[in-house]
C-alpha positions in Angstrom: 144.1 84.6 130.4 147.0 83.4 128.0 146.3 83.4 124.4 146.5 80.0 122.5 149.4 79.7 120.1 148.6 80.8 116.6 148.0 77.8 114.2 151.0 76.9 112.1 148.7 75.5 109.4 145.2 76.2 108.2 144.6 72.5 107.6 142.7 71.0 110.4 142.5 67.5 108.9 143.5 65.7 105.7 143.8 62.1 104.8 147.0 60.5 103.3 145.7 60.9 99.7 144.6 64.5 100.4 141.3 63.6 98.9 139.4 64.9 102.0 140.6 68.2 103.7 139.2 70.3 106.5 140.5 73.9 106.4 140.0 77.0 108.4 139.2 80.0 106.3 140.4 82.9 108.5 143.6 81.1 109.3 144.2 80.4 105.6 144.1 84.1 104.8 146.1 85.0 107.8 148.9 82.6 107.0 148.9 83.7 103.4 150.1 87.1 104.7 153.6 85.7 105.2 156.0 84.0 102.9 155.8 80.2 102.7 158.6 78.4 104.4 161.3 77.2 102.1 163.6 76.0 104.9 164.5 72.6 106.3 163.0 71.0 109.3 164.5 72.3 112.6 165.2 75.8 111.5 163.4 78.8 113.0 160.9 80.4 110.7 160.5 84.1 110.4 157.3 86.0 111.1 156.1 83.3 113.6 153.3 85.5 115.0 150.4 85.8 112.5 147.8 88.5 112.8 144.2 87.4 113.5 141.7 88.2 110.8 138.3 89.5 112.2 135.6 87.2 111.2 132.0 86.4 111.6 131.0 84.0 114.3 131.2 80.4 113.1 127.9 79.0 111.9 126.3 76.6 114.5 123.3 75.3 112.6 122.4 74.9 108.9 120.8 77.7 107.0 117.0 77.7 106.9 116.1 76.0 103.7 112.9 76.1 101.6 111.0 72.8 101.9 111.8 70.3 99.3 109.1 69.0 97.0 106.8 66.8 99.1 105.7 64.5 96.2 107.5 62.6 93.4 105.4 64.5 90.8 106.5 67.9 92.3 110.1 66.8 92.5 110.2 65.5 89.0 108.6 68.8 87.8 111.4 70.8 89.5 114.1 68.4 88.1 113.0 69.0 84.6 113.9 72.7 85.0 117.4 71.9 85.9 120.0 71.4 83.0 121.1 67.8 82.4 124.8 68.7 82.8 124.0 70.2 86.3 122.1 67.1 87.3 125.0 64.8 86.0 127.4 66.8 88.1 125.3 66.4 91.2 125.1 62.6 90.6 129.0 62.6 90.6 129.8 65.0 93.3 127.2 64.2 96.0 128.3 60.7 96.8 131.8 61.9 97.2 130.6 64.5 99.7 128.7 61.8 101.6 131.7 59.5 101.8 133.9 62.4 102.9 131.5 63.4 105.7 131.4 59.8 106.8 135.2 59.7 106.8 135.5 62.9 108.9 132.9 61.6 111.4 135.0 58.5 111.9 138.5 60.0 112.0 138.2 63.6 113.1 136.8 64.1 116.5 137.7 67.8 117.1 136.2 71.2 116.1 135.6 72.1 112.4 137.2 75.4 112.7 139.8 77.2 114.8 138.8 79.9 117.3 137.8 83.1 115.7 138.1 86.9 116.5 134.9 88.6 116.0 133.5 92.0 117.1 131.0 91.7 119.9 129.7 93.9 122.7 131.2 93.2 126.0 128.3 94.6 128.0 130.8 96.4 130.3 131.1 99.8 128.8 134.4 100.6 127.2 136.4 97.9 128.8 137.8 95.4 126.4 138.5 91.8 127.4 138.9 88.4 125.9 136.3 85.6 126.7 135.8 82.1 125.7 132.3 81.1 124.6 131.2 77.8 123.0 134.9 76.9 122.4 135.4 80.0 120.1 137.5 83.0 121.0 136.1 86.6 120.5 137.6 90.0 120.9 135.1 92.3 122.7 135.1 96.1 122.2 133.0 99.0 123.1 130.1 99.6 120.9 130.5 102.4 118.5 128.6 103.7 115.4 131.1 102.5 112.8 130.5 99.1 111.4 131.9 96.7 108.8 129.5 98.4 106.3 131.6 101.5 106.6 134.9 100.0 105.7 136.7 102.2 103.1 135.8 101.9 99.4 139.1 102.0 97.6 137.9 102.7 94.1 134.7 102.6 92.1 134.5 101.0 88.6 134.2 104.3 86.9 137.2 105.8 88.7 139.4 102.9 87.7 138.1 103.0 84.0 138.7 106.7 83.8 142.2 106.7 85.5 145.5 106.7 83.7 146.8 103.2 82.9 150.4 102.4 83.2 151.1 99.8 80.5 154.3 97.7 80.6 155.9 100.0 83.2 158.0 98.8 86.1 156.2 98.4 89.5 156.1 101.2 92.0 158.3 99.8 94.7 157.3 100.5 98.3 159.8 101.4 101.0 160.2 99.4 104.2 158.1 100.7 107.0 155.2 103.2 106.3 154.5 104.6 102.8 152.1 107.6 102.6 150.3 108.6 99.5 148.1 111.8 99.1 145.2 110.0 97.4 144.2 106.7 95.6 144.9 108.1 92.1 148.6 107.6 92.7 148.2 103.8 92.8 145.2 103.1 90.7 146.0 101.1 87.6 149.6 100.8 88.6 151.6 97.8 89.7 152.6 98.4 93.3 155.2 96.1 94.9 156.6 95.3 98.3 160.0 93.9 97.4 161.0 93.3 101.0 160.9 90.1 103.0 158.7 91.6 105.7 155.3 93.3 105.4 155.1 97.0 105.0 152.2 99.6 105.4 150.5 101.6 102.8 148.7 104.8 104.1 146.2 106.5 101.8 144.9 109.9 102.8 141.2 109.6 103.6 138.7 112.1 102.2 136.9 112.0 105.5 138.0 113.8 108.6 139.1 110.6 110.3 139.7 107.0 109.2 136.9 104.6 109.8 137.3 102.8 113.0 139.0 99.5 113.4 136.2 96.9 113.5 137.4 95.4 116.8 138.8 98.4 118.9 137.8 101.7 117.3 141.3 102.8 117.4 142.8 105.0 114.6 146.4 103.8 114.0 147.0 106.7 111.7 144.5 109.7 111.8 143.2 110.8 108.5 144.8 107.9 106.7 143.5 104.5 105.5 146.0 101.9 106.6 146.7 98.8 104.5 149.1 95.9 105.3 151.0 94.9 102.3 152.5 91.4 102.7 156.2 90.5 101.9 157.1 90.0 98.2 153.6 90.9 97.0 152.6 92.9 94.1 149.0 94.3 93.5 147.1 96.1 90.8 144.1 98.1 91.9 142.3 98.0 88.6 139.1 97.2 86.8 139.6 94.5 84.2 138.6 95.3 80.7 137.6 93.2 77.8 140.5 92.3 75.4 141.1 94.9 72.6 142.9 94.3 69.3 145.6 96.8 70.4 146.1 95.0 73.8 144.7 91.5 74.1 145.6 91.4 77.8 142.7 92.5 80.0 145.1 93.4 82.8 146.5 96.5 81.0 149.0 97.4 83.8 150.6 94.0 83.8 153.9 93.8 81.8 153.8 91.5 78.8 156.9 89.8 80.1 155.2 88.5 83.2 154.1 84.8 82.8 152.6 82.9 85.7 153.0 79.3 86.8 149.7 79.5 88.7 146.7 81.7 88.2 143.8 81.6 90.7 140.5 83.3 89.7 137.2 84.0 91.4 135.2 85.5 88.5 132.2 87.8 89.3 129.6 85.3 88.1 126.1 86.9 87.9 124.0 85.8 90.9 120.4 84.7 91.0 118.9 88.2 91.1 121.1 89.3 88.1 120.2 86.2 86.2 116.5 87.3 86.4 117.4 90.8 85.1 118.0 92.2 81.5 121.7 92.7 82.3 122.4 88.9 82.6 123.2 88.3 78.9 125.4 91.5 78.7 127.4 90.5 81.7 128.0 86.8 80.7 128.8 87.7 77.1 131.6 90.2 78.2 132.8 87.8 80.8 133.7 84.9 78.5 136.3 86.9 76.4 137.6 88.5 79.5 138.4 85.1 81.1 140.0 83.8 77.9 142.1 87.0 77.5 143.4 86.8 80.9 144.5 83.2 80.6 145.9 83.5 77.0 148.0 86.5 77.9 149.4 85.5 81.3 149.9 81.7 81.6 153.4 80.3 81.4 153.1 78.2 78.2 155.6 75.6 79.4 154.1 74.8 82.7 151.1 76.5 84.3 148.1 75.7 86.5 144.9 77.6 86.5 142.4 77.3 89.4 139.0 78.9 88.7 136.0 79.1 91.1 132.5 78.3 89.7 129.1 78.4 91.1 126.5 75.7 90.9 125.2 77.2 87.7 125.9 75.1 84.6 126.5 78.3 82.8 129.5 79.4 84.9 131.0 75.9 84.8 130.7 75.8 81.0 132.2 79.3 80.6 135.1 78.4 82.9 135.8 75.2 81.0 135.5 76.9 77.6 137.9 79.7 78.6 140.5 77.2 79.9 140.2 75.1 76.7 140.5 78.2 74.6 143.8 79.0 76.4 145.1 75.6 75.5 144.6 74.2 79.0 143.4 70.7 80.1 141.2 70.1 83.0 142.7 67.7 85.5 141.2 68.2 88.9 138.0 69.5 90.7 138.1 70.6 94.3 134.6 70.7 96.0 134.3 73.2 98.8 131.5 72.1 101.1 130.4 74.8 103.4 129.7 73.3 106.9 128.7 74.3 110.4 131.1 74.3 113.3 129.5 71.0 114.3 130.2 69.4 110.9 126.8 69.6 109.2 126.5 70.9 105.6 124.9 74.3 105.6 122.1 73.0 103.4 121.1 69.5 102.3 123.7 68.0 100.0 121.0 66.6 97.7 118.7 69.5 98.1 117.2 71.0 94.9 116.9 74.6 96.0 120.3 75.4 97.4 123.6 73.4 97.2 126.1 73.6 100.1 129.1 73.5 97.8 131.1 75.5 95.2 133.7 73.9 92.9 137.1 75.0 92.0 138.1 73.8 88.5 141.8 73.1 87.9 143.5 72.9 84.5 147.0 72.8 83.3 149.2 73.0 80.3 149.6 69.8 78.4 153.0 68.7 79.8 152.2 69.6 83.4 150.7 66.9 85.5 150.1 66.3 89.1 152.9 64.3 90.7 150.3 62.2 92.5 148.2 61.2 89.5 149.8 60.2 86.3 146.8 58.2 85.0 145.2 59.3 81.7 142.4 58.4 79.5 142.9 56.7 76.2 142.6 59.9 74.3 145.5 61.3 76.1 143.5 63.7 78.4 143.9 63.4 82.1 141.3 61.8 84.4 139.5 64.4 86.5 140.7 63.8 90.1 138.2 65.3 92.8 139.0 66.4 96.2 136.5 67.4 98.9 137.4 70.4 101.0 135.3 71.3 104.1 135.3 74.8 105.6 133.1 76.8 108.0 132.0 79.9 105.9 133.2 83.3 107.0 131.7 86.7 106.1 130.1 87.1 102.6 132.6 86.8 99.7 135.4 85.2 101.7 136.7 81.8 100.3 139.5 79.6 101.6 142.9 80.8 100.6 144.2 77.6 99.2 147.8 78.6 98.8 148.9 76.0 101.4 147.1 73.2 99.7 148.2 74.2 96.2 151.9 74.6 97.2 151.8 71.2 99.0 150.4 69.4 96.0 152.1 71.1 93.1 155.0 73.1 94.2 156.7 71.2 96.9 159.2 68.4 97.5 159.3 66.1 100.5 162.2 66.4 103.0 162.6 62.6 103.3 159.7 61.7 105.5 157.0 59.3 104.5 153.6 60.4 103.2 152.0 58.7 106.1 154.1 60.8 108.6 153.4 63.9 106.6 149.6 63.5 106.9 149.7 62.3 110.5 151.9 65.1 111.9 150.0 67.9 110.3 152.8 70.5 110.5 153.2 70.6 106.8 155.4 73.6 106.3 158.2 72.0 108.2 158.0 68.8 106.3 158.1 69.9 102.7 160.1 72.5 100.8 158.4 74.9 98.5 160.1 75.4 95.1 159.9 79.0 93.6 157.0 79.7 91.4 155.1 82.8 90.0 151.5 83.2 91.0 148.7 85.6 90.1 145.3 85.9 91.8 142.6 87.6 89.6 139.5 89.3 91.1 141.3 89.0 94.4 139.9 90.6 97.7 143.1 90.2 99.7 146.8 90.1 99.0 149.0 87.0 99.4 152.7 87.1 100.3 154.9 86.3 97.2 152.0 86.6 94.8 150.7 89.1 92.3 147.0 90.1 92.9 144.7 92.2 90.8 141.0 93.5 90.9 138.9 96.3 92.0 138.7 94.9 95.5 142.2 93.7 95.7 143.0 95.7 99.0 139.7 95.0 100.8 140.7 92.6 103.4 144.2 93.9 103.8 142.7 97.1 105.4 144.1 97.2 108.9 140.5 97.5 110.2 140.0 93.8 109.5 143.0 92.7 111.6 143.9 92.1 115.2 147.4 93.6 115.3 148.5 92.1 118.7 151.8 90.3 118.0 152.1 91.6 114.5 154.9 93.9 115.3 156.7 91.4 117.4 156.6 88.9 114.5 158.2 91.5 112.1 161.2 91.9 114.3 162.2 88.3 114.2 164.4 88.6 111.1 165.1 90.3 107.8 165.8 87.5 105.5 163.4 85.6 103.2 
C-alpha cells in the first residue's frame, strides 16, 4: 500500500478573514521540525519529507460529561459559585464558537484531522504492517513491555536547580550528524544550539542497560543512548525556571542578556483542579506571577514584540496572564479560542456546559507600536480592540497543544507574494504563497523544539525523543539540500 503524501500545511480549513481555523495537532508539531519556507512560489523546498509524530487515536465521541443541573434553581446555585469575569467571558466566547461550528458544517465537508500514526497491536505476532481503519492511518507493531509511560525522564526539578548555570555564555554548538554526550549534566542549564540548516541528533548516554524502546517499532537506533532530534537552527535550554532575583531579574538564567525576542510563546504550568484544592495552590500561584513578569520584562524586544500565552478556563490564570503582560508594558490585542473537537466535528464537551469547557484560550499582547496588519482599529482610549479567532483541533495525548507557528507567521511575520487574499485562503498551500520575514522567537515551558526558535523548560526535549517519531522518510528528506 502506497503512503499518502505528507501534508504541506497543518491547516485543514480557514476562512478568508482567518477568524475560523481547523488545524491538525500532530502535523503542526511535525512541520515545526523544519524551517519555514522563505522562498518564492515554484522553487523546490528543502526537507520535503516530514517525520510522523506518534499520537493517540483521534477522539470519535465527546467525553463523558457530568449531568448538568436539572432545574433552574440548581443551575443558578452553581452559577453563583462561578466568578463574574468567568461568566462574562463565556457569554462573549460561546456565541463565537457556535457560529464557527455552523460555518465549518456548511463549508468544510472533510475530516477534522489528518491520518495519525499510533501504536496498536497488529494481532499477527511480530509482523508490522500498515492498515487503514475508519479513515485514519495507524502503524502496527509487536506488543512489547515498554510503553509511553517509560519514555526517558531528562531531568528532575531538583537536578536542574542543583546543577551549574551558565550565565551569559555562548551556546554549545552541535556538530552536523550525531553528537554524543556522556550524561545529561553536560547540557543542563546550558544553551545548546544546532546552527545548521538541517536537523542533527543528540545522543545522551542512558543510565539503563538499553534505551527505552521506540513506541512504534521497539527498535533501538543507538544502544545505550537516548536519541533526540534537534531541528535546524534551533536552540534549547533544558532548565528549571526560577523566580527573579535582585542580582538577576531574568528567570531564564542561561539566556544571554543580549537576546531579545520578537515573539514569545508561553504555556505556563497553571495549577489544575486537584492542586487548587490543596494547600500548595497559593504558594504555586504566588510564585508564578513574578516568574511570568520576569520572563517578559527581560526578554521581549521593546520595539516590536508579540507575546502569546495559554490560559485555562480559570479566571485566576486569565487574570495572572493579563497582569503579567501589562506589567511588561504589553497591550492585549487578540484572543485565540482553541476548541477541542472530535474527529466528527463535535466539541468534546458541551460548549455551554458548566462543569467542563471544551476550550482553552491563547491571549496575545504586543508592544504599543506593533499592531496586526489586518486590524488597525482601536478604541477611543488608544488601546486595541480585542480580535478573537476560533481554532478547532482534535486533541492528541495529554499536554500536547497545537504548534501555532504556521498561523502566527502567516498573520504577523509574512508578506504576500502578489496573490489575492481570496486565492490564498482557497488554495490552502500557504507556505508557497507568502514569504516569511526573519524574526526571533522563544517558547517558554516548551515540550518540543521548533526549527528556527529558542525553547526552554524542564520538558523541552520531551517530544523530540526519537521514540515519539516514525523515522521513515526522515533521512531521505535531509539529503535534499544543505542550504537554508
